[in-house]
C-alpha positions, 0 to 999 in steps of 0.5 A, a space after each residue: 588805737 594808741 594815743 598820748 594824753 597831756 601827762 605823757 602817758 599812753 592810753 588805748 582808745 576804744 573804737 567809736 561804735 555807733 549804736 544800732 538805733 543811731 545807724 537806723 536814724 542816719 540811714 532814714 535821714 539819708 533816704 529822706 534827703 534823697 527822696 526830698 531832692 528827687 521830689 523837688 527835681 521831678 516837680 520842677 521838671 514836671 510842672 513847667 510854666 502855666 499856659 494861657 488858653 483863655 479866650 482872646 478879646 479880638 474879633 476873628 474875621 467872619 470870612 477868610 475865603 472871599 478873596 477880593 480883587 487885589 490892588 494893582 501892582 501897576 495901576 496904569 495897566 488897563 483891564 475890562 471886568 467880566 461881570 458874568 464871572 464877578 457876580 459868581 465870586 464868593 462874597 461876605 454880603 449875603 442878603 435875605 431879600 428876594 433877588 427878583 420877583 418870579 412866578 414861584 414867589 408869587 405862588 409862595 413856592 419860593 420864599 425867604 424867612 428873616 429869622 431875626 423876627 422870631 424874637 420880640 423887638 425888645 430882645 433882638 439887640 440883646 440876643 444879637 450881642 449874646 450870639 456874637 459873643 458865643 460865635 467869637 468863642 466858637 471861632 477861637 475854638 475851631 480856627 487854626 493858623 493852618 487856615 490862614 492865607 500864606 503866599 510863597 514869594 517867588 523864589 522859583 520864579 513862581 509866586 503862589 498861595 501855599 495854604 489858606 485857599 478855600 472854596 465852597 462846593 460848586 462856588 467860585 473864588 479868585 485865586 490870591 497871590 499868583 505872580 511871575 517874577 521872571 527876567 526879561 524875555 520875548 514871551 512870558 507864559 504860565 499854565 494852571 491845571 486842576 482836576 476838580 474845577 475850572 478856571 476863568 478870569 474876572 477881568 481881561 487885561 490888554 496884551 494878554 492871551 488867554 486860552 482854556 477859559 471854563 476848562 481845567 487847564 488855563 494858559 496865559 501869555 504876554 510879552 509884558 510881565 507886568 500885564 501878565 501879573 495883572 491878569 493873574 490877579 483876576 484868575 478864578 477857580 470854580 469847583 465843578 465836582 461836588 465833594 463837600 470835604 476834599 481838595 484840588 491840587 493845582 499845578 502852576 507852571 512856567 518855562 523850566 519851573 513848576 509848583 503846586 498848591 491846594 484849594 480846599 473844597 468844603 462847607 464852612 463848619 456850622 456853629 452850634 451855639 446855645 442860647 442861655 441868658 446870663 444872670 449874676 454869676 452863672 445860671 447853672 440850671 440853664 447851662 448844665 444838665 447832669 447825666 448818668 447811667 444806672 444798672 440795678 443800683 437804685 439805692 445809690 442812684 437815689 442817694 446821688 439825686 438827693 445830694 444833687 438837690 441839696 446844692 442844685 435843686 433845679 438842674 435837670 438830671 438825665 438817667 439812662 437805665 438798662 435794668 431788668 425790672 426798672 424802678 420809677 425814678 420821678 421828681 422835678 427836673 428828672 428825665 428817666 429813660 428805659 433801655 433794653 435789659 443789659 444794653 450796655 454801659 456806653 450805649 447808655 451814655 450815648 442815650 443820656 448824652 443825646 437827650 441833653 439840651 444845655 450848653 454843657 453836660 456834667 457826667 457822673 457815675 450813679 454811685 457818686 455823692 455831691 458835697 460842698 466842694 462839688 462846685 459846678 460853677 467853677 467848671 462852668 467858669 473854666 469852660 466859659 473862659 478857656 478853649 477847653 472842651 471838657 474839664 474833669 474833677 477829683 473823685 474822693 473815696 471814703 479814705 479821703 484819698 482823691 483821684 484825678 486820673 490824668 493821662 497823656 495819650 499819643 500814637 506812634 506810627 507802626 506801619 502795616 501792622 498798625 500803630 502803637 498807643 502810648 499812655 502816660 500818667 500826668 499832664 502837659 502844663 498848668 492852665 494860667 489863671 486856674 492854679 489847680 487845673 492842668 491840660 491832659 488827654 484823659 480824665 476821671 469819670 467826673 467831668 463837665 463838657 461841651 455837649 456838642 463835642 460829647 455828641 460828636 465823639 460819641 461812645 462805642 456801643 460795643 463797650 458794654 460792661 466796662 470802659 472809659 479810656 476808649 472814649 478819650 482814644 476815639 476823641 484824641 485830636 478832637 478834644 481839648 481836655 483839662 483836669 482840676 484837683 480842687 473840684 471834688 465829688 464823693 464816691 459811695 463806699 464799696 466796702 461790704 461788711 461780712 454780715 451785710 446780706 447781698 440782695 439779688 440785684 447786688 449779685 446780678 450787678 456784680 456778675 454783670 459788671 465783673 463776671 463777663 470779663 472772661 473768654 471772648 467777651 473779655 476781649 471786646 475792648 482789645 478787638 475794637 482797639 485793634 480793628 476800629 482804631 488800627 492799633 497793634 499794641 498799647 504801651 503804658 507807663 
């Protein structure tokens, strides 16, 4: 390139050639900038806001199915109560007193036990208050807005309940929210039809004709719409076909219009509350049992137990063992259960979980090692304060890398050929109040859970040698799962030195754990997912 200097002479400018090392630095800087921008953007999109899933302080009503007689629309409309029907209505005032003295009670064949007297007088109030707190937490975990009573206003002109109506099997309720908002006419007529129960009225209103009392079809008619609506407030439904978990579809009709609504027929969900007295902080030995499954690796198991005892000397440890020649594992607060040889991984987990008596259980593999940051108190705090059913931690390898195994699961409908299971790494949102915790669907093999939920889902005993994700697939829709990266347990080293001599147990363990994964045996998981879970494929990302 030519250019003229200040003296007027023309000089030749040599091209500015960048040194190779400078080019590399520029390229690396540019790549670092791009990666940095990507991380910032992906983090912003991925994390999202924290979501509050902690227990609320308000009390949830005990009974949402005992619908009382509604306040009159027009108070001057006269009615006559039918006491025989009113006495059958579901109420929230059960009594533990004998209703009447009969020959059976005199002969001690019919009795009532007041369970409160099982406790000493001085502890009854404390037990009652603790039970109430546990019960409110249970209700908040199990109740759903879909259970609340909602009334569809008369657009058709029929008004009726669209959700939230329940009756206990073979019991009677008032049907809430029935009404007719029709224009003036000579005669107003409505009809109700059911298939699993019968209709009656808890009171009779003047100037209303009733047909079909005690039957599956009820017809009400009147020349006065107010009288008819007053009568509709007293219509009862009695379940007559016993099925403890079903629903009756009621058809509600008037001239030129019809609607339908469901009445759920089911027993209330029985709570399973754990009676653990509280101390300063959390009494881990009263709240938590540690469960594990072992096979041949007694050196690893003893190292695990030793590490647990450094931090939690009084916590019960439950061990399921399907080794060929089991060794005795003894010590305070240790329960060692022997199984048939090679009974299997998930069968052992079922056995261990079945023996847990505490509110929570901590699952660990037999080659984990407790450390100073294996904080069970933190896990208990999260489960005590939130609606989560289980919370996982992080497993730290010898390399100091920690794994959390957080995965989201979803099922996409697939028609007659089966559904598609989609597995994605990641989580849904953070847990408010616990900055290192997130909500997800599947977690690592180090977690604390509500015992009754673990027992409810269970482990498929067909999964004999390897398996973990299958449990969370079975629990999808039933488990509310969290994961915390700051609660850690160490993983014993799997590095085998060339000069290390393998024992007979080492060889048998390796063969049993990894050598089976061929031929028909290697397809057990696929067969179970295809048939039991009705899946045609799994998509991972």
